N, C-alpha and C positions, 0 to 999 in steps of 0.2 A: 832167103835164097842169095841175097846180096852177101851175106856173111859167108856162106859156103863158097861162093865164087871168089871173094876176096882172099879166103884162106887157101883155096886151091892155088890162085895165082901166086900167093905168097911163097907157097912150098916149092914152087917152080923156080923161084928166082935164085940166082947165084948168092952165096952169104954176103958178099960184099954190097949187094943191092938191097937185101933184106932190112938192113938198118934204116936206110933211106926211106923205103916203102913204109915201115913202121911209124916213122916220124911223120910222114904225110897223112897216114891214116889217123894218127892221133890227133893231128891238126884239123883234118876235115871232118872226121866222124869219132869225135871223143866217146860219144855214147855207145858206138859199136865196137870200139877199139877192145875193150875187155872181152867181149863176146867173141870177136874173131881170133884173138890170141890167146884166149883162155888164162889170163893173168889174174 
């Protein structure tokens, strides 16, 4: 549920904000990061 919400939020962001958001997620939720962004 959290993953879906974050991915949804991420997709709504303008491109310049996406980079920052990704960095924050990687710091706060490194374990979720790959699942959220499918990397």
